Residue, then its C-alpha position, 0 to 999 in steps of 0.5 A: m474533506g475529512d480527517v486523513t491519516f498516512i500509514i507507512p510500513a517500513y523495513n530498512e528504508e534509511n536511504s529514502i524514508g526521510r525525504l518521503l516524510d519531509d514531503i508528506k509533512k510539507l504537503y499535509p502538515h495537519y494530517p497524522v503520519f504513522v510509520i510502522n517499523n518492522n524490525s529495521n536494523d538500520k536508522t529507519p526508526l530513528i529518522a522517522e522519530k526525528s521527523g516528528v511522526n508517530v513510530i509504531h513497532e511491529k515485531k512480527q516480520g513481514k509487510g502484511n503484519a506491519i500493515k495490519k498493525g498500522f490499520t489498528c492505529v487509525k481513527s480518522d475517516y480516511i487512510v492513505m497507505l504507501d511504501a517507505d521507499n519513496t517510489y510513490d509521490p505523496s503529492e498524488a495522494l489527493d488524486l486517490l482521496e478525491p473519489l472518497f471525499k466525493n463518495s464515488a468510491d470506498v477504495v482507490l488504488g494508485c496504478r503504476l502500470n498506467g502512469k509515468k514510470e521513471k527509467g529503472s523503476i520497474t524491470r521488464f520481467n516485473l512489468v510482465g509479472n504485474h500484468i499477469l497478476s492483475l489480469t488474474a485478479s481481474i478474472l477472479f474478482s473485478r477489473i484491476s490494472d495494478v493489483c500489486t500497488g503499494y499506494w492505496a486510499f481507504k475509507k475507515e469502514v473498509v479498513d475496519d472490514l478488513l480487520e474484522r475479516n482478518l487479514v492473514s497474509n504476512g508478506f508482500e501478498v497482502e495487497a492481493e488479499m486486500f483487493a480480493k476482500v474489498s472486491q468480495g465485500n462489494f465496496k466501490v473500487k477505483e483506480r488512479a494513474i500514478s507516477y512511479r520512481r526508482r528505488a534508492d537501493s535494491p528491492k526487497l521483493n523476490s520477483l519469482k517467490d513473492g510473485w508465486k505467493i501473490f498468484l496463490t493468494l488470489w486463487i486461495h481467496k477466490i476458492r474460499n469465498n466460493 
């Protein structure tokens, strides 16, 4: 096992980030954690600072910008990225990391759609939308079951490649761009089924607007690569 860093993009997640960080620190006391505060106007950064993790501030609004900022801070051999809303179980990070440690994958995505979903964690509309987007990504790039997941594990070389190739997505479509680029980069990609918990408050993603952006992002990067 090599060194692992957790990066957590965060925007107004005061209701959930404290529990998430407590769990990560208990499970992985020797792994550094970077919370990328993306202009939160609640207690998110204060809670993160009190927990003793590294808090980095990104003023450019959008999840994509926060993730790019987080990637530039990482020096470890492996990186785990997950959302700050405590919908993902940090104890399952080892399931994502195992193929990286064994060198059987370069990137591992946590698949919500094939795992155990808490009641109310995802609407039927969003479930159908995620299946459509994942099918699109599978046709355009390589087989994937949950292209919109926010739970990833990377080797450092993959993160370096993504930064070198310049991630351009600012918002929730960033995961689709990352998947397109790792597929085009001939990295070994695997999935692991994960559990998915209900959010403590309302989701920030707009199903129709952001879903359309994700769909367009997949096609744009397919066309550009050709």
